[in-house]
Structure formats: C-alpha cells, structure tokens
PDBQT receptor file of N, H, CA, C and O in Angstrom, charges set to zero:
ATOM      1  N   UNK A   1       0.859  -1.343  -0.137  1.00  0.00    +0.000 N 
ATOM      2  CA  UNK A   1       0.004  -0.027  -0.109  1.00  0.00    +0.000 C 
ATOM      3  C   UNK A   1       0.862   1.148  -0.141  1.00  0.00    +0.000 C 
ATOM      4  O   UNK A   1       0.670   1.906  -1.091  1.00  0.00    +0.000 OA
ATOM      5  N   UNK A   2       1.890   1.503   0.807  1.00  0.00    +0.000 N 
ATOM      6  H   UNK A   2       2.047   0.887   1.579  1.00  0.00    +0.000 HD
ATOM      7  CA  UNK A   2       2.510   2.353   1.018  1.00  0.00    +0.000 C 
ATOM      8  C   UNK A   2       3.669   2.659  -0.241  1.00  0.00    +0.000 C 
ATOM      9  O   UNK A   2       3.841   3.824  -0.600  1.00  0.00    +0.000 OA
ATOM     10  N   UNK A   3       4.270   1.787  -0.736  1.00  0.00    +0.000 N 
ATOM     11  H   UNK A   3       4.131   0.841  -0.445  1.00  0.00    +0.000 HD
ATOM     12  CA  UNK A   3       4.864   1.535  -1.988  1.00  0.00    +0.000 C 
ATOM     13  C   UNK A   3       4.083   2.386  -3.458  1.00  0.00    +0.000 C 
ATOM     14  O   UNK A   3       4.524   3.239  -4.229  1.00  0.00    +0.000 OA
ATOM     15  N   UNK A   4       2.714   1.652  -3.364  1.00  0.00    +0.000 N 
ATOM     16  H   UNK A   4       2.356   0.959  -2.738  1.00  0.00    +0.000 HD
ATOM     17  CA  UNK A   4       1.747   2.223  -4.512  1.00  0.00    +0.000 C 
ATOM     18  C   UNK A   4       1.587   3.646  -3.959  1.00  0.00    +0.000 C 
ATOM     19  O   UNK A   4       1.822   4.487  -4.827  1.00  0.00    +0.000 OA
ATOM     20  N   UNK A   5       1.335   4.034  -3.053  1.00  0.00    +0.000 N 
ATOM     21  H   UNK A   5       1.144   3.351  -2.348  1.00  0.00    +0.000 HD
ATOM     22  CA  UNK A   5       0.977   5.481  -2.840  1.00  0.00    +0.000 C 
ATOM     23  C   UNK A   5       2.393   6.562  -3.021  1.00  0.00    +0.000 C 
ATOM     24  O   UNK A   5       2.409   7.683  -3.527  1.00  0.00    +0.000 OA
ATOM     25  N   UNK A   6       3.307   5.935  -2.536  1.00  0.00    +0.000 N 
ATOM     26  H   UNK A   6       3.294   5.024  -2.124  1.00  0.00    +0.000 HD
ATOM     27  CA  UNK A   6       4.664   6.448  -2.926  1.00  0.00    +0.000 C 
ATOM     28  C   UNK A   6       4.725   6.649  -4.320  1.00  0.00    +0.000 C 
ATOM     29  O   UNK A   6       5.120   7.783  -4.590  1.00  0.00    +0.000 OA
ATOM     30  N   UNK A   7       4.459   5.907  -5.354  1.00  0.00    +0.000 N 
ATOM     31  H   UNK A   7       4.138   4.985  -5.135  1.00  0.00    +0.000 HD
ATOM     32  CA  UNK A   7       4.728   5.887  -6.543  1.00  0.00    +0.000 C 
ATOM     33  C   UNK A   7       3.950   6.714  -7.180  1.00  0.00    +0.000 C 
ATOM     34  O   UNK A   7       4.333   7.331  -8.174  1.00  0.00    +0.000 OA
ATOM     35  N   UNK A   8       2.486   6.846  -6.557  1.00  0.00    +0.000 N 
ATOM     36  H   UNK A   8       2.174   6.345  -5.749  1.00  0.00    +0.000 HD
ATOM     37  CA  UNK A   8       1.936   7.981  -7.402  1.00  0.00    +0.000 C 
ATOM     38  C   UNK A   8       2.034   9.412  -6.808  1.00  0.00    +0.000 C 
ATOM     39  O   UNK A   8       1.571  10.414  -7.352  1.00  0.00    +0.000 OA
ATOM     40  N   UNK A   9       2.717   9.382  -5.585  1.00  0.00    +0.000 N 
ATOM     41  H   UNK A   9       3.093   8.568  -5.142  1.00  0.00    +0.000 HD
ATOM     42  CA  UNK A   9       2.790  10.563  -4.982  1.00  0.00    +0.000 C 
ATOM     43  C   UNK A   9       4.082  11.252  -6.006  1.00  0.00    +0.000 C 
ATOM     44  O   UNK A   9       4.135  12.370  -6.519  1.00  0.00    +0.000 OA
ATOM     45  N   UNK A  10       4.877  10.327  -6.053  1.00  0.00    +0.000 N 
ATOM     46  H   UNK A  10       4.834   9.419  -5.637  1.00  0.00    +0.000 HD
ATOM     47  CA  UNK A  10       6.396  10.540  -7.094  1.00  0.00    +0.000 C 
ATOM     48  C   UNK A  10       5.814  11.176  -8.870  1.00  0.00    +0.000 C 
ATOM     49  O   UNK A  10       6.254  12.159  -9.466  1.00  0.00    +0.000 OA
ATOM     50  N   UNK A  11       4.994  10.445  -9.218  1.00  0.00    +0.000 N 
ATOM     51  H   UNK A  11       4.637   9.646  -8.733  1.00  0.00    +0.000 HD
ATOM     52  CA  UNK A  11       4.421  10.508 -10.327  1.00  0.00    +0.000 C 
ATOM     53  C   UNK A  11       3.971  12.106 -10.647  1.00  0.00    +0.000 C 
ATOM     54  O   UNK A  11       4.405  12.904 -11.477  1.00  0.00    +0.000 OA
ATOM     55  N   UNK A  12       2.798  12.236  -9.516  1.00  0.00    +0.000 N 
ATOM     56  H   UNK A  12       2.445  11.588  -8.841  1.00  0.00    +0.000 HD
ATOM     57  CA  UNK A  12       2.424  13.382  -9.396  1.00  0.00    +0.000 C 
ATOM     58  C   UNK A  12       2.988  14.566  -9.519  1.00  0.00    +0.000 C 
ATOM     59  O   UNK A  12       2.738  15.408 -10.382  1.00  0.00    +0.000 OA
ATOM     60  N   UNK A  13       3.943  14.648  -8.435  1.00  0.00    +0.000 N 
ATOM     61  H   UNK A  13       4.146  13.964  -7.734  1.00  0.00    +0.000 HD
ATOM     62  CA  UNK A  13       5.553  15.695  -8.372  1.00  0.00    +0.000 C 
ATOM     63  C   UNK A  13       6.108  15.833  -9.898  1.00  0.00    +0.000 C 
ATOM     64  O   UNK A  13       6.001  16.866 -10.558  1.00  0.00    +0.000 OA
ATOM     65  N   UNK A  14       6.679  14.709 -10.325  1.00  0.00    +0.000 N 
ATOM     66  H   UNK A  14       6.766  13.869  -9.788  1.00  0.00    +0.000 HD
ATOM     67  CA  UNK A  14       6.976  14.906 -11.889  1.00  0.00    +0.000 C 
ATOM     68  C   UNK A  14       6.221  15.598 -12.663  1.00  0.00    +0.000 C 
ATOM     69  O   UNK A  14       6.683  16.194 -13.635  1.00  0.00    +0.000 OA
ATOM     70  N   UNK A  15       4.761  15.620 -12.293  1.00  0.00    +0.000 N 
ATOM     71  H   UNK A  15       4.386  15.135 -11.503  1.00  0.00    +0.000 HD
ATOM     72  CA  UNK A  15       4.213  16.221 -13.297  1.00  0.00    +0.000 C 
ATOM     73  C   UNK A  15       3.543  17.816 -13.043  1.00  0.00    +0.000 C 
ATOM     74  O   UNK A  15       2.653  18.471 -13.585  1.00  0.00    +0.000 OA
ATOM     75  N   UNK A  16       4.329  17.995 -12.110  1.00  0.00    +0.000 N 
ATOM     76  H   UNK A  16       5.052  17.463 -11.669  1.00  0.00    +0.000 HD
ATOM     77  CA  UNK A  16       4.019  19.524 -11.757  1.00  0.00    +0.000 C 
ATOM     78  C   UNK A  16       3.398  19.872 -10.370  1.00  0.00    +0.000 C 
ATOM     79  O   UNK A  16       3.350  20.992  -9.862  1.00  0.00    +0.000 OA
ATOM     80  N   UNK A  17       2.966  18.784  -9.893  1.00  0.00    +0.000 N 
ATOM     81  H   UNK A  17       3.006  17.874 -10.306  1.00  0.00    +0.000 HD
ATOM     82  CA  UNK A  17       1.969  19.000  -8.663  1.00  0.00    +0.000 C 
ATOM     83  C   UNK A  17       3.121  19.387  -7.501  1.00  0.00    +0.000 C 
ATOM     84  O   UNK A  17       4.136  18.695  -7.418  1.00  0.00    +0.000 OA
ATOM     85  N   UNK A  18       2.918  20.449  -6.674  1.00  0.00    +0.000 N 
ATOM     86  H   UNK A  18       2.094  21.011  -6.742  1.00  0.00    +0.000 HD
ATOM     87  CA  UNK A  18       3.587  20.802  -5.471  1.00  0.00    +0.000 C 
ATOM     88  C   UNK A  18       3.320  19.721  -4.394  1.00  0.00    +0.000 C 
ATOM     89  O   UNK A  18       2.245  19.216  -4.072  1.00  0.00    +0.000 OA
ATOM     90  N   UNK A  19       4.645  19.479  -3.887  1.00  0.00    +0.000 N 
ATOM     91  H   UNK A  19       5.518  19.890  -4.149  1.00  0.00    +0.000 HD
ATOM     92  CA  UNK A  19       4.783  18.226  -2.911  1.00  0.00    +0.000 C 
ATOM     93  C   UNK A  19       3.790  18.555  -1.574  1.00  0.00    +0.000 C 
ATOM     94  O   UNK A  19       3.183  17.737  -0.882  1.00  0.00    +0.000 OA
ATOM     95  N   UNK A  20       3.839  20.279  -1.425  1.00  0.00    +0.000 N 
ATOM     96  H   UNK A  20       4.333  20.943  -1.986  1.00  0.00    +0.000 HD
ATOM     97  CA  UNK A  20       3.075  20.746  -0.323  1.00  0.00    +0.000 C 
ATOM     98  C   UNK A  20       1.512  20.255  -0.650  1.00  0.00    +0.000 C 
ATOM     99  O   UNK A  20       0.689  20.133   0.257  1.00  0.00    +0.000 OA
ATOM    100  N   UNK A  21       1.294  20.070  -1.625  1.00  0.00    +0.000 N 
ATOM    101  H   UNK A  21       1.963  20.169  -2.362  1.00  0.00    +0.000 HD
ATOM    102  CA  UNK A  21      -0.228  19.843  -1.794  1.00  0.00    +0.000 C 
ATOM    103  C   UNK A  21      -0.739  18.506  -1.684  1.00  0.00    +0.000 C 
ATOM    104  O   UNK A  21      -1.927  18.184  -1.674  1.00  0.00    +0.000 OA
ATOM    105  N   UNK A  22       0.350  17.691  -1.596  1.00  0.00    +0.000 N 
ATOM    106  H   UNK A  22       1.316  17.952  -1.604  1.00  0.00    +0.000 HD
ATOM    107  CA  UNK A  22       0.039  16.244  -1.072  1.00  0.00    +0.000 C 
ATOM    108  C   UNK A  22       0.279  15.732   0.155  1.00  0.00    +0.000 C 
ATOM    109  O   UNK A  22       1.248  16.047   0.846  1.00  0.00    +0.000 OA
ATOM    110  N   UNK A  23      -0.514  14.996   0.440  1.00  0.00    +0.000 N 
ATOM    111  H   UNK A  23      -1.301  14.740  -0.121  1.00  0.00    +0.000 HD
ATOM    112  CA  UNK A  23      -0.686  14.078   1.915  1.00  0.00    +0.000 C 
ATOM    113  C   UNK A  23      -0.433  12.823   1.721  1.00  0.00    +0.000 C 
ATOM    114  O   UNK A  23      -1.239  12.348   0.921  1.00  0.00    +0.000 OA
ATOM    115  N   UNK A  24       0.407  11.998   2.136  1.00  0.00    +0.000 N 
ATOM    116  H   UNK A  24       1.062  12.384   2.786  1.00  0.00    +0.000 HD
ATOM    117  CA  UNK A  24       0.286  10.646   1.688  1.00  0.00    +0.000 C 
ATOM    118  C   UNK A  24       0.032   9.842   2.976  1.00  0.00    +0.000 C 
ATOM    119  O   UNK A  24       0.663  10.023   4.018  1.00  0.00    +0.000 OA
ATOM    120  N   UNK A  25      -0.772   9.101   2.840  1.00  0.00    +0.000 N 
ATOM    121  H   UNK A  25      -1.285   8.954   1.994  1.00  0.00    +0.000 HD
ATOM    122  CA  UNK A  25      -1.622   8.196   4.150  1.00  0.00    +0.000 C 
ATOM    123  C   UNK A  25      -1.693   6.903   3.635  1.00  0.00    +0.000 C 
ATOM    124  O   UNK A  25      -2.419   6.709   2.661  1.00  0.00    +0.000 OA
ATOM    125  N   UNK A  26      -0.971   5.858   4.196  1.00  0.00    +0.000 N 
ATOM    126  H   UNK A  26      -0.381   6.015   4.987  1.00  0.00    +0.000 HD
ATOM    127  CA  UNK A  26      -1.331   4.239   3.789  1.00  0.00    +0.000 C 
ATOM    128  C   UNK A  26      -2.228   3.732   4.968  1.00  0.00    +0.000 C 
ATOM    129  O   UNK A  26      -2.056   4.119   6.124  1.00  0.00    +0.000 OA
ATOM    130  N   UNK A  27      -3.086   2.942   4.640  1.00  0.00    +0.000 N 
ATOM    131  H   UNK A  27      -3.226   2.627   3.701  1.00  0.00    +0.000 HD
ATOM    132  CA  UNK A  27      -3.829   2.372   5.583  1.00  0.00    +0.000 C 
ATOM    133  C   UNK A  27      -3.552   0.669   5.730  1.00  0.00    +0.000 C 
ATOM    134  O   UNK A  27      -3.795  -0.045   6.703  1.00  0.00    +0.000 OA
ATOM    135  N   UNK A  28      -2.914   0.270   4.310  1.00  0.00    +0.000 N 
ATOM    136  H   UNK A  28      -2.717   0.851   3.520  1.00  0.00    +0.000 HD
ATOM    137  CA  UNK A  28      -2.262  -1.058   4.551  1.00  0.00    +0.000 C 
ATOM    138  C   UNK A  28      -3.410  -2.061   4.885  1.00  0.00    +0.000 C 
ATOM    139  O   UNK A  28      -4.396  -1.805   4.194  1.00  0.00    +0.000 OA
ATOM    140  N   UNK A  29      -3.577  -3.004   5.629  1.00  0.00    +0.000 N 
ATOM    141  H   UNK A  29      -2.776  -3.212   6.190  1.00  0.00    +0.000 HD
ATOM    142  CA  UNK A  29      -4.370  -4.072   5.955  1.00  0.00    +0.000 C 
ATOM    143  C   UNK A  29      -5.446  -3.517   6.914  1.00  0.00    +0.000 C 
ATOM    144  O   UNK A  29      -6.273  -4.305   7.373  1.00  0.00    +0.000 OA
ATOM    145  N   UNK A  30      -5.488  -2.135   7.262  1.00  0.00    +0.000 N 
ATOM    146  H   UNK A  30      -4.816  -1.495   6.889  1.00  0.00    +0.000 HD
ATOM    147  CA  UNK A  30      -6.195  -1.703   8.558  1.00  0.00    +0.000 C 
ATOM    148  C   UNK A  30      -7.346  -1.511   8.061  1.00  0.00    +0.000 C 
ATOM    149  O   UNK A  30      -8.207  -1.741   8.910  1.00  0.00    +0.000 OA
ATOM    150  N   UNK A  31      -7.905  -1.092   6.760  1.00  0.00    +0.000 N 
ATOM    151  H   UNK A  31      -7.205  -0.905   6.070  1.00  0.00    +0.000 HD
ATOM    152  CA  UNK A  31      -8.950  -0.485   6.319  1.00  0.00    +0.000 C 
ATOM    153  C   UNK A  31      -9.152  -1.026   4.713  1.00  0.00    +0.000 C 
ATOM    154  O   UNK A  31      -9.066  -0.262   3.751  1.00  0.00    +0.000 OA
ATOM    155  N   UNK A  32      -9.400  -2.299   4.615  1.00  0.00    +0.000 N 
ATOM    156  H   UNK A  32      -9.470  -2.919   5.396  1.00  0.00    +0.000 HD
ATOM    157  CA  UNK A  32      -9.690  -2.796   3.154  1.00  0.00    +0.000 C 
ATOM    158  C   UNK A  32     -10.943  -2.355   2.660  1.00  0.00    +0.000 C 
ATOM    159  O   UNK A  32     -11.901  -2.215   3.421  1.00  0.00    +0.000 OA
ATOM    160  N   UNK A  33     -11.007  -2.141   1.530  1.00  0.00    +0.000 N 
ATOM    161  H   UNK A  33     -10.229  -2.255   0.912  1.00  0.00    +0.000 HD
ATOM    162  CA  UNK A  33     -12.383  -2.000   1.091  1.00  0.00    +0.000 C 
ATOM    163  C   UNK A  33     -13.425  -3.133   1.034  1.00  0.00    +0.000 C 
ATOM    164  O   UNK A  33     -14.628  -3.019   1.268  1.00  0.00    +0.000 OA
ATOM    165  N   UNK A  34     -12.646  -4.431   0.626  1.00  0.00    +0.000 N 
ATOM    166  H   UNK A  34     -11.668  -4.524   0.436  1.00  0.00    +0.000 HD
ATOM    167  CA  UNK A  34     -13.102  -5.564   0.202  1.00  0.00    +0.000 C 
ATOM    168  C   UNK A  34     -12.711  -6.518   1.247  1.00  0.00    +0.000 C 
ATOM    169  O   UNK A  34     -11.493  -6.693   1.240  1.00  0.00    +0.000 OA
ATOM    170  N   UNK A  35     -13.345  -7.207   2.159  1.00  0.00    +0.000 N 
ATOM    171  H   UNK A  35     -14.335  -7.065   2.164  1.00  0.00    +0.000 HD
ATOM    172  CA  UNK A  35     -12.868  -8.416   3.263  1.00  0.00    +0.000 C 
ATOM    173  C   UNK A  35     -13.105  -9.781   2.575  1.00  0.00    +0.000 C 
ATOM    174  O   UNK A  35     -13.441 -10.665   3.362  1.00  0.00    +0.000 OA
ATOM    175  N   UNK A  36     -13.018 -10.098   1.445  1.00  0.00    +0.000 N 
ATOM    176  H   UNK A  36     -12.745  -9.379   0.805  1.00  0.00    +0.000 HD
ATOM    177  CA  UNK A  36     -12.841 -11.392   0.940  1.00  0.00    +0.000 C 
ATOM    178  C   UNK A  36     -11.242 -11.822   0.515  1.00  0.00    +0.000 C 
ATOM    179  O   UNK A  36     -10.272 -11.092   0.309  1.00  0.00    +0.000 OA
ATOM    180  N   UNK A  37     -11.366 -13.265   0.471  1.00  0.00    +0.000 N 
ATOM    181  H   UNK A  37     -12.154 -13.858   0.638  1.00  0.00    +0.000 HD
ATOM    182  CA  UNK A  37     -10.110 -13.815   0.447  1.00  0.00    +0.000 C 
ATOM    183  C   UNK A  37      -9.974 -14.284  -0.911  1.00  0.00    +0.000 C 
ATOM    184  O   UNK A  37      -9.627 -15.458  -1.042  1.00  0.00    +0.000 OA
ATOM    185  N   UNK A  38     -10.185 -13.577  -1.971  1.00  0.00    +0.000 N 
ATOM    186  H   UNK A  38     -10.466 -12.623  -1.864  1.00  0.00    +0.000 HD
ATOM    187  CA  UNK A  38     -10.157 -14.032  -3.320  1.00  0.00    +0.000 C 
ATOM    188  C   UNK A  38      -9.358 -13.027  -4.165  1.00  0.00    +0.000 C 
ATOM    189  O   UNK A  38      -9.221 -11.844  -3.853  1.00  0.00    +0.000 OA
ATOM    190  N   UNK A  39      -8.845 -13.606  -5.262  1.00  0.00    +0.000 N 
ATOM    191  H   UNK A  39      -8.957 -14.567  -5.514  1.00  0.00    +0.000 HD
ATOM    192  CA  UNK A  39      -8.103 -12.514  -6.188  1.00  0.00    +0.000 C 
ATOM    193  C   UNK A  39      -8.870 -11.244  -6.677  1.00  0.00    +0.000 C 
ATOM    194  O   UNK A  39      -8.187 -10.319  -7.116  1.00  0.00    +0.000 OA
ATOM    195  N   UNK A  40     -10.438 -11.097  -6.634  1.00  0.00    +0.000 N 
ATOM    196  H   UNK A  40     -10.993 -11.849  -6.277  1.00  0.00    +0.000 HD
ATOM    197  CA  UNK A  40     -11.204  -9.963  -7.041  1.00  0.00    +0.000 C 
ATOM    198  C   UNK A  40     -11.253  -9.063  -5.625  1.00  0.00    +0.000 C 
ATOM    199  O   UNK A  40     -11.237  -7.842  -5.782  1.00  0.00    +0.000 OA
ATOM    200  N   UNK A  41     -11.302  -9.486  -4.498  1.00  0.00    +0.000 N 
ATOM    201  H   UNK A  41     -11.315 -10.478  -4.370  1.00  0.00    +0.000 HD
ATOM    202  CA  UNK A  41     -11.202  -9.000  -3.221  1.00  0.00    +0.000 C 
ATOM    203  C   UNK A  41      -9.865  -8.086  -2.990  1.00  0.00    +0.000 C 
ATOM    204  O   UNK A  41      -9.778  -6.928  -2.581  1.00  0.00    +0.000 OA
ATOM    205  N   UNK A  42      -8.749  -9.107  -3.437  1.00  0.00    +0.000 N 
ATOM    206  H   UNK A  42      -8.820 -10.048  -3.769  1.00  0.00    +0.000 HD
ATOM    207  CA  UNK A  42      -7.416  -8.440  -3.219  1.00  0.00    +0.000 C 
ATOM    208  C   UNK A  42      -7.114  -7.234  -4.578  1.00  0.00    +0.000 C 
ATOM    209  O   UNK A  42      -6.200  -6.414  -4.491  1.00  0.00    +0.000 OA
ATOM    210  N   UNK A  43      -7.783  -7.288  -5.447  1.00  0.00    +0.000 N 
ATOM    211  H   UNK A  43      -8.526  -7.954  -5.517  1.00  0.00    +0.000 HD
ATOM    212  CA  UNK A  43      -7.600  -6.549  -6.625  1.00  0.00    +0.000 C 
ATOM    213  C   UNK A  43      -8.305  -5.163  -6.175  1.00  0.00    +0.000 C 
ATOM    214  O   UNK A  43      -7.790  -4.072  -6.419  1.00  0.00    +0.000 OA
ATOM    215  N   UNK A  44      -9.727  -5.339  -5.388  1.00  0.00    +0.000 N 
ATOM    216  H   UNK A  44     -10.146  -6.225  -5.190  1.00  0.00    +0.000 HD
ATOM    217  CA  UNK A  44     -10.299  -3.784  -4.980  1.00  0.00    +0.000 C 
ATOM    218  C   UNK A  44      -9.302  -3.378  -3.972  1.00  0.00    +0.000 C 
ATOM    219  O   UNK A  44      -9.196  -2.195  -3.651  1.00  0.00    +0.000 OA
ATOM    220  N   UNK A  45      -8.710  -4.123  -3.558  1.00  0.00    +0.000 N 
ATOM    221  H   UNK A  45      -8.796  -5.085  -3.818  1.00  0.00    +0.000 HD
ATOM    222  CA  UNK A  45      -7.660  -3.455  -2.473  1.00  0.00    +0.000 C 
ATOM    223  C   UNK A  45      -6.515  -2.993  -2.612  1.00  0.00    +0.000 C 
ATOM    224  O   UNK A  45      -5.973  -2.282  -1.766  1.00  0.00    +0.000 OA
ATOM    225  N   UNK A  46      -5.967  -3.361  -3.768  1.00  0.00    +0.000 N 
ATOM    226  H   UNK A  46      -6.407  -3.939  -4.455  1.00  0.00    +0.000 HD
ATOM    227  CA  UNK A  46      -4.829  -2.579  -4.564  1.00  0.00    +0.000 C 
ATOM    228  C   UNK A  46      -5.317  -1.397  -5.309  1.00  0.00    +0.000 C 
ATOM    229  O   UNK A  46      -5.673  -1.481  -6.485  1.00  0.00    +0.000 OA
ATOM    230  N   UNK A  47      -5.337  -0.121  -4.523  1.00  0.00    +0.000 N 
ATOM    231  H   UNK A  47      -5.048  -0.052  -3.568  1.00  0.00    +0.000 HD
ATOM    232  CA  UNK A  47      -5.976   1.017  -5.035  1.00  0.00    +0.000 C 
ATOM    233  C   UNK A  47      -5.331   2.075  -4.667  1.00  0.00    +0.000 C 
ATOM    234  O   UNK A  47      -4.310   1.789  -4.041  1.00  0.00    +0.000 OA
ATOM    235  N   UNK A  48      -5.554   3.427  -4.831  1.00  0.00    +0.000 N 
ATOM    236  H   UNK A  48      -6.383   3.660  -5.339  1.00  0.00    +0.000 HD
ATOM    237  CA  UNK A  48      -4.850   4.535  -4.317  1.00  0.00    +0.000 C 
ATOM    238  C   UNK A  48      -6.229   5.903  -4.491  1.00  0.00    +0.000 C 
ATOM    239  O   UNK A  48      -6.666   6.363  -5.546  1.00  0.00    +0.000 OA
ATOM    240  N   UNK A  49      -6.465   6.117  -3.660  1.00  0.00    +0.000 N 
ATOM    241  H   UNK A  49      -6.109   5.744  -2.803  1.00  0.00    +0.000 HD
ATOM    242  CA  UNK A  49      -7.768   6.912  -3.403  1.00  0.00    +0.000 C 
ATOM    243  C   UNK A  49      -6.800   8.483  -3.501  1.00  0.00    +0.000 C 
ATOM    244  O   UNK A  49      -5.722   8.683  -2.943  1.00  0.00    +0.000 OA
ATOM    245  N   UNK A  50      -7.569   9.455  -4.380  1.00  0.00    +0.000 N 
ATOM    246  H   UNK A  50      -8.445   9.292  -4.833  1.00  0.00    +0.000 HD
ATOM    247  CA  UNK A  50      -7.213  10.909  -4.328  1.00  0.00    +0.000 C 
ATOM    248  C   UNK A  50      -8.211  11.475  -3.822  1.00  0.00    +0.000 C 
ATOM    249  O   UNK A  50      -9.306  10.914  -3.767  1.00  0.00    +0.000 OA
ATOM    250  N   UNK A  51      -8.002  12.635  -3.389  1.00  0.00    +0.000 N 
ATOM    251  H   UNK A  51      -7.113  13.091  -3.434  1.00  0.00    +0.000 HD
ATOM    252  CA  UNK A  51      -9.216  13.391  -2.437  1.00  0.00    +0.000 C 
ATOM    253  C   UNK A  51      -8.701  14.852  -2.726  1.00  0.00    +0.000 C 
ATOM    254  O   UNK A  51      -7.495  15.098  -2.744  1.00  0.00    +0.000 OA
ATOM    255  N   UNK A  52      -9.651  15.799  -2.948  1.00  0.00    +0.000 N 
ATOM    256  H   UNK A  52     -10.631  15.599  -2.933  1.00  0.00    +0.000 HD
ATOM    257  CA  UNK A  52      -9.328  17.181  -3.273  1.00  0.00    +0.000 C 
ATOM    258  C   UNK A  52      -9.597  17.723  -1.806  1.00  0.00    +0.000 C 
ATOM    259  O   UNK A  52      -9.450  18.919  -1.552  1.00  0.00    +0.000 OA
TER     260      UNK A  52
C-alpha cells in the first residue's frame, strides 16, 4: 500500500504538482474495501484514492 501510494506521489510531483499539496496516508491492511479472501477482493484493495 505505501509503495503504491509513494509511486503515485512521485508521478504527481513529476507532473508538476507541488509536494506541499500532497498528503500521503497508507492504511495497508487496516481498512480494506473488500474483505474477501480471493483475487477479486485483493484487486479491489490494491488502490490509491485521491481526494481534493
């Protein structure tokens, strides 16, 4: 989770977004969207959410 979030953060900074505008929060396994134990659930939990 944190590696994925940092990758998105790096990409946005390279695109010209100021790092001061970004806040990185990684919940890891603490707050999954899907609680199943299958590939579909894992795929739903591999995400980065961007909020304004």
